N, C-alpha and C positions, 0 to 999 in steps of 0.2 A: 343305841336303843332301836328296838323294834316295835314298831306298831302296827297292829292287825285290826282291821274293822269289819265287822260283822253286822250286817243289817237282818234283824230278828223283830219281834214285836217291839223291840226297842233297839238303839243303835249300841252295839257292845263294842268298846274299845279296849284291846287287850294291850298293855304296856309291858315290855321286858326290858330290864336293864335300868340305867340311871336317867332321871329326868332332871336334867342341870342346865346350866348357862347354854351349851351347844345344842342339847337335844329339845329344849324347850322350843326353838324355834321351828324344828321339824315338827314337833306335835302341833303348835299354833298354825303352820302352814297346811299341814294334813287336815286338821279339823275345818279351816276356811274352805278348803277346796271340796271336802265331802258334802253332798247334799243330804240334808238330815230331813227326812220325812217323818221320821218317829218323834213321839211326843217325849219320849224319855232317851236321855243318853246315859250310858253306865260305862264308867271308866274302870276296869278291873285291874287292880293293882298286885294280883296275886304274884306276879314276878317283877315287880318293881322294887328294886334294891335301895334306891335313893330318891330323895327330891329336894332340890335348893330352891333359895327365893324366886329364882327364875321361873322355875317350875311352877310354883305357888302362883305367881302372877298370871300364867297361862290359864291356870285353871279357874282363878277369879274373873279373868276377861271371859273365858268360854261359859261360866255360869251366868254373867251378867248378859252376853249375846243370846244364849238360849233362853232365859227369862223373859228379855224384851220380845222374843218371838213365840211366847207362851209355851216354852218347852222346860224341862227340868233335867238336871244333873244329879246323878248320885256316883259316889266313890265306892266300890265294894273290895273287900279282901286286903286291907291293908295290913302290913306287918307292923311290928312294934317299933322299928326305926322310923318308919314314915308317921305312924300315929304320934310318936313323941316330937317330931317337927310340927305336926298339926296342932298338938297341944301347946306347945312353947310358942307358936305364932299366933294362936287362937283361931286358926282355920277349923278346928274340930267344932266351932260354933257356928261358922260360916257356911260350911259346906254339909251336904248330906251324907253321911258315912253310913254304909250298911255292911 
């Protein structure tokens, strides 16, 4: 998986590939080592092909950490495969999806 981070008026995180057991550790580490000054973190899923339960756990952990620090998380540009996983797991109601 490729992770690209851009500091704009918000923190943009572009994900390409699969967010699964192996790559979720990479995303978790990358987000923990990134200094987040922005009030909003946007995960752009335009090129995300798949997400597993391990990926969902990382998203939930990130959301909780950000909210504890007065920041917000949004998920943008999800495809139908990822949207179906969000629907089945109930994450569609937990995360802000735009």
